[in-house]
N, C-alpha and C positions, 0 to 999 in steps of 0.2 A: 504494500500499499504506500503510495507516494504522498508526501506532504503537499505537493503542488497539484494534485489531482483536482479536477473541477467537480466538486460535489454540490449538488443543488440542495437547498434546504428542504426538509420534509414537509413543511407547512405550505409549500408552494401549490401543491395539488389541492389543498383544502380551502384556498382563498376564493372568495366570491368574486365573480366578474361584475364589473360596473354595468348597469343597465342603461341603455340610451334613454334620454329624456325626449318625449315627443314634442312636436311643435305646438300642440294644443296646450300642454302643461306649461311650456315656456311662455306662451302668450298669456295664460292666466296669471302666472307669476309676475310678468312684466306689467300687466294691467293692475294687479294688486299693489305693486311697488309704486306705480304712477299715481294711483289713488291715494296711497299713504303720503307720498311726497306732496301732492296737491293739498291735502287736508292739513298737513304740518305747515306748509307755506302759508295757508290762509290763517291758521291759528297764530302763527308768528307775526304776520302782518297786522292782524287785529290787535295783538298785544302791543305792538309798536304804536299803533294808532290810538288805542284807548287805555293803555297801561297806566298813564298818570292819573286819569280819572278813576280807574279802579282802585289804585293805591290810595288816593285821597278819600274815597268813600270808605275804605277800610280804616284809615286814620280817624275819620269822623266816628266810626262805630267802635273804635278802640281795639280793633283786631289786627292792626298793622304789625304787631309783634309776631304774628304767625308767619309773616313773610320773611 
């Protein structure tokens, strides 16, 4: 038995093969990510626009310490 012999690992035959992702699944994932990005963008834009008013109303109510 040679030390330089090319031995393949035993687990190689037991490894699962990657399954291809269908175009339909890819489209649904892309649509979901796009919807999440749009919702996050709208929430952030609304916060920038109305954030000071929200904070001042919390100050009036004595709840600004929660922020």
